[in-house]
C-alpha positions in Angstrom: 42.8 -66.9 -23.9 43.7 -64.7 -21.0 44.9 -61.4 -22.3 45.8 -59.9 -18.9 49.5 -60.6 -19.2 49.6 -59.6 -22.8 48.3 -56.2 -21.7 50.6 -55.9 -18.8 53.7 -56.8 -20.9 52.7 -54.4 -23.6 52.2 -57.0 -26.3 48.6 -55.6 -26.5 48.9 -51.8 -26.7 46.5 -49.7 -24.7 43.7 -48.5 -26.9 44.8 -44.8 -26.7 48.4 -45.8 -27.7 47.1 -48.0 -30.5 44.8 -45.3 -31.9 47.6 -42.7 -31.5 50.1 -45.0 -33.3 47.5 -45.7 -36.1 46.8 -41.9 -36.4 50.5 -41.2 -36.5 51.2 -43.9 -39.0 48.4 -42.5 -41.3 49.8 -38.9 -40.9 53.2 -40.2 -41.8 51.8 -42.0 -44.8 50.0 -38.9 -46.1 53.1 -36.8 -45.6 55.4 -39.5 -47.2 53.0 -39.8 -50.2 53.0 -36.0 -50.7 56.7 -35.7 -50.5 57.1 -38.7 -52.8 55.4 -36.7 -55.6 57.3 -33.5 -54.9 59.6 -31.7 -57.3 62.1 -31.3 -54.5 62.4 -35.0 -53.9 62.8 -35.7 -57.6 65.6 -33.1 -57.8 67.2 -34.5 -54.6 67.2 -38.0 -56.1 68.7 -36.8 -59.3 71.4 -34.7 -57.5 72.1 -37.7 -55.2 73.1 -39.8 -58.2 75.3 -37.0 -59.4 77.2 -36.2 -56.2 77.5 -39.8 -55.2 79.0 -40.8 -58.6 82.6 -41.9 -58.8 83.2 -39.2 -61.5 81.9 -36.4 -59.2 83.8 -37.6 -56.2 87.1 -38.0 -58.1 86.7 -34.5 -59.6 86.0 -33.0 -56.2 89.0 -34.7 -54.6 91.2 -33.6 -57.4 90.1 -30.0 -57.1 90.3 -30.0 -53.3 93.6 -31.8 -52.8 95.8 -31.4 -55.9 98.5 -28.9 -55.2 99.0 -26.0 -57.6 102.7 -27.0 -57.9 101.6 -30.4 -59.3 99.8 -28.9 -62.2 101.1 -28.5 -65.8 100.0 -24.8 -65.5 102.4 -24.2 -62.7 105.2 -26.1 -64.3 104.8 -24.4 -67.7 104.6 -21.0 -66.1 107.7 -21.6 -64.0 109.5 -23.0 -67.1 108.5 -19.9 -69.1 109.7 -17.6 -66.3 113.0 -19.4 -66.0 113.6 -19.2 -69.8 112.5 -15.6 -69.8 115.1 -14.9 -67.1 117.8 -16.6 -69.2 119.9 -13.5 -70.2 121.7 -15.2 -73.1 118.4 -16.6 -74.5 116.9 -13.2 -74.2 120.0 -11.7 -75.8 119.4 -14.0 -78.8 115.8 -12.7 -79.3 116.9 -9.1 -78.6 119.4 -9.1 -81.5 117.7 -11.6 -83.7 116.5 -8.9 -86.1 119.6 -6.6 -85.9 120.5 -5.2 -89.3 124.2 -6.2 -89.0 123.2 -9.8 -88.0 120.9 -10.1 -91.0 123.4 -8.5 -93.3 126.1 -10.9 -92.0 123.9 -13.9 -92.4 123.1 -12.9 -96.0 126.8 -12.4 -96.6 127.6 -15.7 -95.1 125.4 -17.4 -97.6 127.5 -16.0 -100.6 130.8 -17.2 -102.1 132.5 -14.0 -100.8 132.2 -15.4 -97.3 135.5 -17.3 -98.1 137.3 -14.0 -98.2 137.0 -13.7 -94.4 139.6 -16.5 -94.2 142.1 -14.4 -96.2 144.0 -11.8 -94.1 145.1 -9.8 -97.1 141.6 -9.5 -98.4 140.3 -8.5 -95.0 143.0 -5.8 -94.7 142.0 -4.4 -98.0 138.2 -4.2 -97.2 136.7 -2.2 -94.4 133.4 -4.2 -94.9 135.2 -7.5 -94.4 136.9 -6.1 -91.3 133.4 -5.2 -90.0 132.1 -8.7 -90.7 135.2 -10.3 -89.1 134.7 -8.3 -85.9 131.0 -9.3 -85.8 131.8 -12.9 -86.4 133.9 -12.9 -83.2 131.3 -10.8 -81.2 129.3 -12.1 -78.3 126.1 -11.3 -80.2 126.9 -13.6 -83.0 128.4 -16.4 -80.9 125.2 -16.2 -78.8 123.1 -16.4 -81.9 125.0 -19.5 -83.1 124.6 -21.1 -79.7 120.7 -20.8 -79.7 119.7 -20.6 -83.4 117.6 -23.6 -84.5 117.9 -25.2 -81.0 115.2 -27.0 -78.9 115.4 -24.4 -76.2 114.3 -21.7 -78.5 111.5 -23.7 -80.0 110.4 -24.7 -76.5 110.5 -21.1 -75.3 108.4 -19.9 -78.2 105.9 -22.7 -77.7 105.6 -22.1 -74.0 105.4 -18.3 -74.5 102.6 -18.8 -76.9 100.7 -21.1 -74.6 101.0 -18.9 -71.4 100.0 -15.9 -73.3 96.5 -17.3 -74.2 93.4 -16.3 -72.2 92.6 -19.9 -71.7 95.9 -20.6 -70.0 95.6 -17.5 -67.9 92.1 -18.5 -66.7 93.1 -22.1 -65.9 96.3 -21.0 -64.2 94.4 -18.5 -62.1 91.8 -21.2 -61.2 94.4 -23.8 -60.1 96.4 -21.1 -58.2 93.3 -20.4 -56.1 93.3 -22.4 -52.9 89.5 -22.1 -52.8 89.1 -23.3 -56.4 86.4 -25.9 -55.5 84.0 -23.2 -54.3 84.2 -21.5 -57.8 82.9 -24.6 -59.7 79.4 -25.5 -60.9 79.9 -28.8 -59.2 80.2 -27.0 -55.8 76.9 -25.2 -56.5 75.4 -28.6 -57.3 76.7 -30.0 -54.1 75.4 -27.0 -52.1 72.0 -27.5 -53.6 72.1 -31.1 -52.8 73.1 -30.3 -49.2 70.2 -27.9 -48.9 67.7 -30.4 -50.2 69.3 -33.2 -48.0 68.6 -30.9 -44.9 65.1 -30.1 -46.0 62.9 -31.4 -43.1 60.5 -33.2 -45.5 63.4 -35.0 -47.3 65.0 -35.8 -43.9 61.7 -37.3 -42.9 61.3 -39.2 -46.2 64.8 -40.7 -45.9 64.2 -41.7 -42.3 61.2 -43.8 -43.2 61.3 -47.5 -44.2 58.3 -47.6 -46.6 57.6 -51.2 -45.5 55.6 -49.7 -42.6 53.1 -48.4 -45.1 52.5 -51.8 -46.9 49.3 -52.4 -45.0 47.9 -48.9 -45.5 48.8 -48.9 -49.2 46.9 -52.2 -49.6 43.7 -50.9 -47.9 41.0 -48.6 -49.2 38.4 -47.2 -46.8 34.9 -48.0 -48.2 32.6 -47.5 -45.2 33.0 -45.4 -42.1 30.8 -44.0 -39.4 32.1 -41.9 -36.5 28.6 -41.3 -35.1 29.2 -37.6 -34.7 25.6 -36.5 -35.1 22.8 -36.7 -32.6 20.9 -39.3 -34.7 21.9 -42.4 -36.6 22.2 -41.7 -40.3 19.2 -43.2 -42.1 21.2 -43.7 -45.3 23.6 -46.0 -43.4 21.5 -47.9 -40.9 18.1 -49.6 -40.3 16.6 -51.0 -37.2 15.7 -54.7 -36.8 17.2 -57.8 -38.4 18.3 -57.9 -42.1 16.1 -60.1 -44.3 16.1 -60.6 -48.1 12.6 -59.3 -48.3 11.4 -56.0 -46.8 8.0 -57.7 -46.4 9.4 -59.9 -43.6 9.1 -58.4 -40.1 12.6 -57.3 -39.2 12.0 -55.7 -35.8 11.3 -58.6 -33.5 12.8 -60.6 -30.7 13.0 -64.4 -30.1 11.0 -66.3 -27.6 14.2 -67.5 -25.9 15.2 -63.9 -25.2 14.2 -61.7 -22.3 14.2 -58.3 -24.1 12.0 -56.8 -26.7 13.7 -55.1 -29.6 12.3 -51.7 -29.6 12.3 -50.3 -33.2 15.3 -48.1 -32.7 13.9 -46.3 -29.6 16.8 -47.7 -27.5 19.5 -46.5 -30.0 21.0 -43.0 -30.0 24.2 -41.3 -31.0 25.4 -39.0 -28.3 28.9 -37.8 -27.3 30.2 -39.1 -30.7 29.3 -42.7 -30.3 26.6 -45.2 -31.1 24.8 -46.5 -28.0 22.3 -49.4 -27.7 20.6 -49.2 -24.3 19.1 -52.3 -22.7 16.5 -50.9 -20.3 14.2 -52.4 -17.7 10.7 -51.7 -18.9 7.6 -53.8 -19.6 6.3 -54.0 -23.2 4.4 -56.4 -25.4 6.2 -57.1 -28.6 6.5 -59.7 -31.4 8.8 -62.7 -30.9 9.8 -65.5 -33.2 9.0 -69.0 -32.2 10.6 -71.6 -34.4 7.5 -73.8 -34.1 4.7 -71.2 -33.9 6.1 -68.3 -36.0 5.6 -64.8 -34.7 3.8 -64.6 -31.3 3.1 -61.7 -29.0 5.0 -61.8 -25.8 5.4 -59.6 -22.7 8.9 -58.6 -22.0 10.3 -56.8 -18.9 13.4 -55.4 -20.8 13.9 -53.6 -24.1 16.9 -53.3 -26.3 17.6 -53.0 -30.1 19.1 -54.3 -33.3 20.8 -52.1 -35.9 22.0 -53.3 -39.3 23.7 -51.7 -42.3 21.0 -50.5 -44.7 22.7 -51.0 -48.1 26.3 -51.6 -47.3 27.6 -55.2 -47.6 30.9 -56.6 -48.5 32.8 -59.8 -49.2 36.2 -59.8 -47.7 38.2 -56.9 -46.3 39.0 -55.5 -42.9 36.3 -54.6 -40.4 37.2 -52.6 -37.3 35.2 -51.0 -34.5 36.0 -49.4 -31.3 33.7 -50.9 -28.7 32.9 -51.0 -25.0 29.9 -52.4 -23.1 28.4 -52.7 -19.6 25.9 -55.1 -18.1 25.9 -58.9 -17.8 24.1 -59.5 -21.1 24.9 -60.1 -24.7 26.4 -57.4 -26.9 27.5 -58.2 -30.4 29.0 -56.8 -33.6 28.5 -59.4 -36.3 28.3 -60.0 -40.0 25.6 -62.1 -41.8 24.2 -62.5 -45.3 20.8 -62.6 -46.8 21.1 -66.4 -47.1 21.5 -66.6 -43.3 24.1 -69.4 -43.9 27.0 -67.3 -42.5 27.4 -65.6 -39.2 30.7 -64.0 -38.2 31.2 -62.4 -34.8 33.7 -59.5 -34.9 32.9 -59.0 -31.2 30.6 -60.8 -28.9 30.3 -60.4 -25.1 28.1 -63.1 -23.6 27.8 -61.5 -20.1 31.0 -63.2 -18.9 33.5 -63.5 -21.7 34.3 -61.9 -25.1 34.3 -64.3 -28.0 35.4 -63.8 -31.6 34.7 -66.4 -34.3 32.4 -67.7 -37.0 29.7 -70.3 -37.4 30.7 -73.6 -38.9 28.7 -75.4 -41.6 27.5 -77.8 -38.8 26.0 -74.9 -36.9 28.7 -74.7 -34.1 31.0 -71.7 -33.5 34.7 -71.9 -34.4 35.9 -69.2 -31.9 38.2 -68.0 -29.2 37.1 -67.0 -25.7 38.9 -64.0 -24.3 39.4 -62.9 -20.7 41.5 -60.4 -19.0 39.9 -57.4 -20.7 37.8 -54.8 -19.0 34.7 -54.7 -21.2 33.7 -51.3 -19.9 36.9 -49.9 -21.5 37.2 -49.2 -25.2 39.1 -51.7 -27.4 39.5 -51.9 -31.1 38.1 -55.2 -32.4 39.2 -56.1 -35.9 38.4 -58.9 -38.4 40.6 -59.5 -41.4 38.7 -61.6 -44.0 40.5 -63.0 -47.0 39.4 -65.6 -49.5 40.7 -68.5 -47.4 41.1 -67.2 -43.9 39.6 -65.2 -41.0 41.8 -63.4 -38.5 40.7 -61.5 -35.4 42.6 -58.8 -33.5 42.2 -56.9 -30.2 43.9 -53.6 -30.9 47.3 -54.6 -32.4 47.3 -58.2 -31.1 46.1 -61.2 -33.1 43.9 -63.5 -31.0 42.6 -66.0 -33.4 42.6 -67.3 -37.0 40.7 -70.0 -38.9 40.2 -71.4 -42.3 37.0 -73.1 -41.3 33.8 -72.2 -43.2 35.2 -68.8 -44.6 32.2 -67.0 -46.1 32.1 -66.6 -49.8 29.2 -64.1 -50.0 28.7 -60.4 -49.2 27.7 -59.8 -45.6 25.9 -57.0 -43.9 26.9 -55.4 -40.6 24.8 -55.7 -37.4 25.0 -54.4 -33.9 22.7 -55.6 -31.2 22.2 -56.3 -27.5 20.0 -59.1 -26.0 19.3 -61.1 -22.9 19.4 -64.8 -23.2 16.6 -66.8 -21.5 19.2 -68.5 -19.3 20.7 -65.2 -18.1 19.7 -63.2 -15.0 18.2 -60.0 -16.6 20.4 -56.9 -16.5 20.5 -53.4 -17.9 23.5 -52.3 -19.9 24.9 -50.2 -22.7 26.6 -51.3 -25.9 28.8 -48.4 -27.3 30.6 -48.1 -30.6 32.9 -45.1 -30.9 33.6 -45.6 -34.6 33.4 -48.2 -37.3 35.7 -48.6 -40.4 35.5 -51.1 -43.2 38.3 -51.5 -45.8 38.8 -53.4 -49.0 42.2 -54.7 -50.1 43.4 -53.2 -53.3 
């Protein structure tokens, strides 16, 4: 697979952009997670439900757009004022308790009232003459017109209503053109607006949480940034990993042209792990399949480094890697049973390969070209129960369901020169390593 055009077209992000995007995504996730637990967001969500409710919106629209003239308070007050301005109605109430009116009404309820219809009797009595004049007066006629009528009852009812503190308060409220700003609902809306403009909540609302699905499902369980000057003893050991510590781990193979040098060719400088393949003559042990361990003279030295205790079944394995020299450099996984071998990254001096060993002893892999191996790339293996997937930076390059390991595997970095290769010096560098499990 030639990745040159994938790089050129941007399908494979540059390593700097890929790392920046990953860092930015993690920073967003941390911020998003923090905001998600905040009291402010909880209040915002609660207020959102309130201010977006049909009841709230209807009330706001009513308070903002209903005209004062359309309210019962306005109508009742105007009706009261009109009745209060009715001179004849006010004349009724003004004289309702006059002594003469009350006296006449009492007289009218007696049998003597019939005497008012007899002229002779009226002429004889000054009292009857007074009653006769009053009966014809405007005051009495006005009384008769209004007494026990709807208009009087209506006036008294409205007068009682408009005189209450509750009516006065409501009338004042509705008469205020800025009534909405005086309500608790307005304060609720203002608080909601303040929260809605909070930079954290604006950020939270702008995020589609789907982008965090991968991060949420991963837990970092092993990491090394190689920031010190030496390789941490608690994480790494030199040589190959074998089930028994009694077996010689630091050796080479007779079909290789370098001696593995007990960690002397490994260092951690400038914040990265470096395995150096050097030109130097040494005598060292080599494994011969037919003879066992033999001593052999080598003209080059290099090294092997494996995880001391850490091993894992499944998960995500990522390393930022670059290398120089036309020799083999590899980051691989294997178990104590030696039945499984998975190359997260393997440069064979010409091409990069990524794949795993089949049950038949062959490699199920992809061969990559178009990458500059002296530049850093992030090489990743996703290992699930039934599948292995490899990536270069953000781009998937291969996947297989063939011979997926079902045991815990250790991590190994090494450089070596195959017998068929022209010897070369080189450096295998690992800027960082991260291993995750899926939750």
